[in-house]
C-alpha positions as CSV (number, residue, x, y, z in Angstrom):
1,M,0.0,0.0,0.0
2,N,1.1,3.5,-0.8
3,P,2.5,5.1,2.5
4,L,0.4,8.2,2.0
5,N,-2.8,6.2,1.5
6,F,-1.9,4.1,4.5
7,L,-1.5,7.3,6.6
8,K,-4.9,8.5,5.4
9,E,-6.5,5.2,6.3
10,Y,-4.7,5.4,9.7
11,K,-6.2,8.8,10.4
12,R,-9.6,7.7,9.3
13,G,-9.5,4.7,11.6
14,F,-8.4,7.0,14.5
15,K,-11.3,9.3,13.9
16,K,-13.8,6.5,13.5
17,A,-12.6,4.9,16.8
18,D,-13.0,8.2,18.6
19,I,-16.6,8.5,17.5
20,A,-17.3,4.9,18.4
21,Q,-15.9,5.4,21.9
22,I,-18.0,8.5,22.5
23,R,-21.0,6.2,21.9
24,M,-19.6,3.5,24.1
25,V,-19.0,6.0,27.0
26,R,-22.6,7.3,26.7
27,E,-24.1,3.8,26.7
28,G,-21.9,2.8,29.7
29,L,-20.3,-0.1,27.8
30,G,-17.5,-1.8,29.6
31,Y,-15.8,-1.4,33.0
32,G,-12.9,0.9,32.2
33,E,-11.8,1.9,28.7
34,S,-9.5,-1.0,28.1
35,V,-7.8,-1.9,24.8
36,L,-8.7,-5.5,25.8
37,D,-12.5,-4.9,25.9
38,P,-14.0,-7.1,23.1
39,R,-16.9,-4.6,22.7
40,F,-14.4,-2.0,21.3
41,K,-13.6,-4.5,18.5
42,E,-17.3,-5.0,17.8
43,A,-17.8,-1.2,17.8
44,I,-15.2,-0.5,15.2
45,K,-16.2,-3.6,13.2
46,A,-19.7,-2.0,12.9
47,K,-17.9,0.9,11.2
48,G,-16.3,-1.3,8.7
49,I,-12.9,-1.6,10.4
50,S,-11.0,-5.0,10.6
51,A,-7.4,-6.1,10.6
52,R,-7.7,-8.0,7.4
53,E,-9.8,-5.7,5.3
54,T,-8.7,-2.3,6.5
55,P,-5.3,-2.7,8.3
56,G,-4.5,1.0,8.3
57,Q,-7.8,2.0,9.9
58,F,-7.5,-0.9,12.3
59,L,-4.1,0.3,13.5
60,G,-5.4,3.9,13.8
61,A,-8.4,2.7,15.8
62,Y,-6.3,0.8,18.2
63,T,-3.9,3.7,18.6
64,S,-6.8,5.8,19.7
65,R,-7.9,3.1,22.1
66,M,-4.5,2.7,23.5
67,L,-4.1,6.4,24.2
68,I,-7.5,6.4,26.0
69,D,-6.6,3.2,27.9
70,V,-3.3,4.7,29.2
71,G,-4.9,8.1,30.0
72,N,-7.8,6.6,31.9
73,D,-6.1,3.5,33.4
74,G,-8.5,1.3,31.4
75,T,-6.7,-2.0,31.6
76,R,-5.5,-1.4,35.1
77,T,-9.1,-0.7,36.1
78,Y,-9.8,-4.3,35.3
79,W,-6.9,-5.4,37.5
80,W,-8.1,-3.3,40.4
81,R,-11.6,-4.7,39.9
82,W,-10.5,-8.3,40.0
83,N,-7.4,-8.4,42.1
84,H,-9.1,-9.3,45.4
85,P,-10.9,-12.5,46.3
86,L,-13.9,-10.7,47.7
87,A,-14.3,-8.7,44.5
88,I,-14.3,-11.9,42.5
89,A,-16.8,-13.5,45.0
90,Q,-19.0,-10.5,44.8
91,R,-19.2,-10.8,41.0
92,A,-20.0,-14.5,41.4
93,A,-22.8,-13.7,43.9
94,E,-24.4,-11.4,41.4
95,V,-25.4,-14.5,39.5
96,G,-27.5,-15.6,42.5
97,V,-29.3,-12.3,43.0
98,K,-30.0,-11.2,39.4
99,E,-33.5,-12.7,39.6
100,I,-34.4,-10.1,42.2
101,D,-35.8,-6.9,40.7
102,T,-35.0,-4.2,43.2
103,P,-31.5,-2.9,44.0
104,T,-32.3,-3.0,47.7
105,G,-33.5,-6.6,47.5
106,R,-30.3,-7.6,45.6
107,A,-28.2,-5.9,48.2
108,A,-30.0,-7.7,51.0
109,A,-29.6,-11.1,49.4
110,G,-25.9,-10.3,48.6
111,L,-25.3,-9.5,52.2
112,A,-27.0,-12.7,53.3
113,I,-24.6,-14.6,51.1
114,A,-21.5,-12.7,52.0
115,I,-21.7,-12.3,55.8
116,P,-21.3,-16.0,56.8
117,A,-18.8,-16.6,53.9
118,V,-16.6,-13.7,54.7
119,A,-16.7,-14.5,58.4
120,A,-15.3,-17.9,57.5
121,A,-12.3,-16.5,55.6
122,G,-10.2,-16.2,58.7
123,T,-9.4,-12.5,58.7
124,Y,-11.5,-12.0,61.9
125,D,-13.0,-14.1,64.7
126,I,-16.6,-13.0,65.3
127,T,-16.4,-14.7,68.8
128,N,-13.6,-12.5,69.9
129,P,-15.0,-8.9,70.2
130,E,-13.0,-8.0,73.3
131,E,-9.8,-8.2,71.2
132,Q,-11.2,-6.4,68.1
133,F,-12.2,-9.8,66.6
134,R,-8.5,-10.9,66.4
135,P,-8.3,-14.4,64.8
136,E,-6.7,-17.2,66.8
137,G,-3.0,-17.5,66.3
138,Y,-2.5,-14.0,65.1
139,A,-1.1,-10.9,66.7
140,Q,-2.6,-7.4,66.8
141,T,-1.0,-5.2,64.3
142,Y,-0.7,-2.2,66.7
143,S,0.3,-4.0,69.9
144,P,2.5,-1.9,72.1
145,K,6.2,-1.9,71.1
146,G,8.2,-4.6,72.8
147,A,5.1,-6.2,74.3
148,E,5.6,-9.8,75.4
149,D,2.0,-10.7,74.6
150,R,0.9,-9.2,71.3
151,R,-2.8,-10.1,71.7
152,Q,-3.6,-6.6,73.0
153,T,-3.5,-3.4,71.0
154,A,-2.8,0.2,71.5
155,Q,-5.1,1.3,68.6
156,P,-8.3,-0.6,68.6
157,V,-10.1,1.6,66.0
158,Q,-7.2,1.1,63.6
159,E,-7.2,-2.6,64.2
160,L,-10.9,-2.8,63.4
161,F,-10.5,-0.8,60.2
162,E,-7.6,-2.9,58.9
163,R,-9.4,-6.2,59.9
164,F,-12.8,-5.4,58.3
165,F,-12.0,-3.0,55.5
166,L,-8.5,-4.2,54.4
167,G,-8.9,-7.9,55.3
168,R,-5.6,-8.0,57.2
169,T,-5.1,-10.8,59.8
170,G,-1.9,-9.4,61.3
171,D,1.3,-11.4,61.8
172,P,1.3,-14.8,63.5
173,L,2.0,-14.8,67.2
174,K,5.2,-16.3,68.5
175,Y,4.9,-20.1,68.7
176,A,4.4,-20.5,72.5
177,T,1.5,-17.9,72.5
178,A,-0.1,-19.3,69.3
179,K,0.0,-22.8,70.8
180,E,-2.1,-21.6,73.8
181,E,-4.8,-20.8,71.3
182,I,-4.2,-23.7,68.9
183,P,-3.3,-26.7,71.2
184,D,-2.5,-29.1,68.3
185,L,0.0,-26.6,66.7
186,T,3.4,-28.2,66.2
187,P,6.7,-26.5,65.7
188,E,7.0,-28.1,62.2
189,R,3.6,-26.7,61.1
190,Y,4.3,-23.3,62.6
191,G,7.7,-23.1,60.8
192,N,6.3,-24.3,57.5
193,Y,3.5,-21.8,57.6
194,L,5.8,-18.9,58.4
195,N,8.0,-20.0,55.5
196,F,4.9,-20.0,53.2
197,L,3.7,-16.7,54.5
198,Y,7.0,-14.7,54.2
199,N,9.2,-16.6,51.7
200,E,7.2,-18.4,49.1
201,K,6.3,-16.5,46.0
202,G,3.6,-18.9,44.7
203,L,2.1,-18.9,41.2
204,L,4.7,-17.7,38.5
205,N,6.9,-16.6,41.4
206,L,5.0,-13.3,41.5
207,G,3.8,-13.4,45.1
208,I,0.2,-12.7,44.0
209,V,-1.4,-16.1,44.5
210,K,0.0,-19.0,46.6
211,G,-1.4,-21.8,48.7
212,T,-0.6,-24.3,51.4
213,M,-2.2,-27.4,52.7
214,E,-1.6,-26.4,56.3
215,N,-2.2,-23.0,57.8
216,L,-1.8,-22.5,61.6
217,Q,-5.0,-24.5,62.2
218,G,-3.8,-27.3,59.9
219,H,-6.3,-26.3,57.2
220,P,-5.8,-25.6,53.4
221,E,-5.4,-21.9,52.6
222,V,-4.8,-19.8,49.5
223,R,-3.5,-16.3,49.8
224,M,-4.3,-13.8,47.1
225,L,-2.4,-10.5,47.6
226,G,-2.2,-11.5,51.3
227,F,-5.9,-12.1,51.8
228,P,-6.7,-15.7,53.0
229,V,-9.2,-17.8,51.1
230,S,-10.4,-20.9,52.8
231,L,-12.7,-23.8,51.9
232,P,-15.5,-22.5,54.2
233,M,-15.4,-19.1,52.5
234,V,-15.5,-20.7,49.0
235,G,-18.3,-23.1,50.1
236,G,-20.3,-20.2,51.6
237,F,-20.2,-18.1,48.5
238,A,-20.9,-21.0,46.1
239,A,-23.8,-22.5,48.1
240,G,-25.2,-19.1,49.0
241,T,-25.2,-18.0,45.4
242,A,-27.0,-21.2,44.4
243,G,-29.4,-20.9,47.3
244,A,-30.3,-17.3,46.4
245,K,-30.8,-18.1,42.7
246,I,-33.0,-21.1,43.4
247,A,-35.1,-19.3,46.0
248,A,-35.6,-16.1,44.1
249,A,-36.6,-17.9,40.9
250,G,-40.3,-18.3,40.0
251,G,-43.3,-16.2,40.6
252,G,-44.3,-13.7,43.2
253,T,-44.0,-10.0,43.8
254,P,-40.6,-8.3,43.7
255,K,-40.7,-8.1,47.5
256,T,-41.5,-11.8,47.9
257,R,-38.7,-12.8,45.5
258,A,-36.2,-10.5,47.4
259,I,-37.2,-12.1,50.8
260,R,-36.9,-15.6,49.3
261,G,-33.6,-14.8,47.8
262,A,-32.2,-13.4,51.1
263,I,-33.3,-16.4,53.0
264,G,-32.1,-18.8,50.4
265,G,-28.7,-17.0,50.2
266,A,-28.3,-17.1,54.0
267,V,-29.2,-20.7,54.4
268,G,-27.1,-21.8,51.5
269,S,-24.1,-19.7,52.7
270,V,-24.3,-21.3,56.2
271,L,-24.6,-24.8,54.8
272,G,-21.6,-24.1,52.5
273,V,-19.5,-22.8,55.4
274,T,-20.4,-25.8,57.5
275,A,-19.5,-28.2,54.7
276,G,-16.2,-26.4,54.2
277,N,-15.5,-26.7,57.9
278,V,-16.2,-30.4,57.9
279,V,-13.8,-30.9,55.0
280,N,-11.2,-28.8,56.8
281,E,-11.4,-31.0,59.9
282,V,-11.1,-34.1,57.8
283,I,-7.9,-32.8,56.1
284,A,-6.5,-31.5,59.5
285,T,-7.1,-34.8,61.1
286,G,-5.2,-36.5,58.3
287,N,-2.3,-34.1,58.7
288,R,-1.9,-34.3,62.4
289,P,1.0,-36.5,63.6
290,K,0.0,-39.9,64.8
291,L,1.4,-40.6,68.3
292,P,1.6,-44.2,69.6
293,T,-0.9,-45.2,72.3
294,V,0.3,-46.3,75.8
295,A,-0.2,-49.9,74.8
296,E,2.2,-49.5,71.8
297,Y,5.1,-48.3,73.9
298,E,7.6,-51.2,74.7
299,M,9.3,-51.1,78.1
300,S,12.6,-52.9,78.5
301,T,14.3,-53.4,81.8
302,D,17.8,-53.4,80.3
303,K,17.3,-49.8,79.3
304,I,16.4,-48.6,82.8
């Protein structure tokens, strides 16, 4: 192709893409203006632009899209939206509440799914309000400097904020203190978990996603950007989503469907968390060291 003609086609594609993107913004298409959004490709195809038929226009169109992506953090917006387990779980839960008509009803059903499931993640212990819901085996982040027992904090409000809004568990307690709360904790498990927590890089050696079969409690755990994901949490979201979807389907008024969805989500979430806990205990039992019974010990007088 003649270079001048190619340049004209390039500019034409750039302008067409700009017009297409104005419409996309007005119609609210896509989360972020990413060069990876397949709807952009569909939008320029509708204007007669394709890589095979109009390569110059195609290049111009994607140059426009790339500039907008960089200027508006389009692709990074997708990363920010999907880089946390709770964000991913929330999107999954939306499948269960889409049968509900009202935004308030969907929110109520979503909370019914999420509350038991998030409580099972391990970032907080709902039964420990006197220590800002600190989970077993973990220290307070803002315990007094040099404190022998790091289960107390000097900044309770900040502890609550980090625990509930940022999902931070804090660092593990020293072994002797952690064992007071987790009686079956062994030095080997404790050491392995600290190595997993601080040294292992996980998937692709990036430190973003990693997993272990034994956390401090002896249960499987995946960490995504430091946030713990447990079997009870996954079970809660999965069963809660299914429960809300099944309960909200069918006839009835919007209010009735919303109530059914919330009840179905809550019941399903609790059942899913319970099932996850049962599986956790089965795995933990299998991982615990087997000590010989009294009858299995042999006593020999020549060794006394």
